[in-house]
C-alpha positions in Angstrom: 0.0 0.1 -0.1 1.0 3.4 -1.0 0.5 6.4 1.2 -1.4 9.2 -0.9 -2.0 11.5 1.9 -1.4 12.6 5.7 -3.4 15.0 7.7 -3.6 16.4 11.0 -5.5 19.3 12.9 -5.6 20.4 16.7 -8.3 22.6 18.0 -9.2 24.0 21.4 -12.1 22.3 23.0 -13.5 25.7 24.6 -14.2 26.6 20.8 -16.8 24.0 20.9 -18.6 24.7 24.1 -21.0 27.5 23.3 -21.4 26.4 19.5 -24.7 27.3 18.1 -27.0 24.2 16.8 -27.1 25.6 13.4 -23.3 25.7 12.9 -23.4 21.9 14.3 -25.9 20.7 12.3 -23.9 22.2 9.3 -20.7 20.2 10.2 -21.9 17.0 11.9 -24.3 14.3 11.0 -27.2 13.4 13.1 -25.5 10.1 14.6 -22.0 12.2 15.4 -24.3 14.7 17.3 -26.3 12.1 19.1 -22.8 10.3 20.0 -21.5 13.3 21.3 -24.2 14.6 23.3 -24.2 11.5 25.2 -21.3 12.7 26.9 -21.2 14.8 30.2 -18.9 16.9 28.1 -20.0 16.6 24.3 -17.6 19.7 23.4 -14.8 17.6 23.8 -16.0 14.8 21.3 -17.4 17.7 19.1 -13.8 19.2 18.8 -11.9 15.5 18.2 -14.7 14.6 15.3 -13.9 18.3 13.9 -10.2 17.6 13.9 -10.9 14.6 12.1 -12.7 16.3 9.3 -10.2 18.7 8.6 -7.4 16.2 8.8 -9.2 14.0 6.6 -9.6 17.2 4.2 -5.8 17.4 4.1 -5.0 13.8 3.6 -7.9 12.9 0.9 -6.6 13.0 -2.8 -9.6 15.3 -3.7 -10.6 18.6 -1.9 -14.4 19.2 -2.8 -16.1 17.2 0.1 -18.4 18.6 2.6 -18.0 18.4 6.2 -21.2 15.8 6.4 -19.7 13.5 3.8 -16.8 13.0 6.1 -18.7 11.0 9.1 -16.6 9.9 11.9 -18.0 6.5 13.7 -16.9 4.6 16.5 -16.6 1.0 16.0 -17.6 -1.6 18.9 -13.9 -1.9 20.4 -14.0 2.2 20.6 -11.5 2.8 17.8 -12.8 5.8 15.6 -13.0 5.2 12.0 -14.6 7.1 8.8 -17.6 6.7 6.4 -16.6 8.8 3.7 -19.9 9.6 1.5 -18.0 10.0 -1.9 -17.4 7.8 -4.6 -14.1 9.0 -5.2 -13.0 7.4 -1.7 -13.9 3.8 -2.9 -11.0 1.5 -2.7 -9.1 4.3 -0.3 -7.7 2.8 3.2 -8.2 5.7 5.7 -6.9 5.4 9.1 -8.0 7.7 11.9 -6.6 8.3 15.2 -8.1 10.8 17.8 -7.2 12.2 21.4 -8.6 14.9 23.3 -8.1 16.3 26.9 -10.3 19.1 28.5 -8.6 21.7 26.7 -7.5 20.4 23.4 -8.4 17.8 20.5 -6.2 16.4 17.9 -6.7 13.9 15.0 -4.3 12.3 12.4 -5.3 10.7 9.0 -3.5 8.3 6.8 -5.0 7.9 3.5 -3.4 4.8 1.6 -4.4 3.0 -1.9 
């Protein structure tokens, strides 16, 4: 497998504490919002997922894709993964790593073919 893209993004969690619902609904899918708002501190999860989307923008070999077409999922074992709702992503192997604290979130993405 050849690596064709790498992306990383880091955000301050506080940016997501008082974000308007209208903006959240433009960025995140209903499933992502439901996952985040099950948490006592949803803004930490929102920040991590936003980082994942930004890191994916940087790593994908195409740039014209909306935030909601890059969907972060959590597997049964707790690992994060992507569902890229775009035919151009077919055949790509996309790896995602997320981390967050109370103050910062980071995501790292590697795309291979």
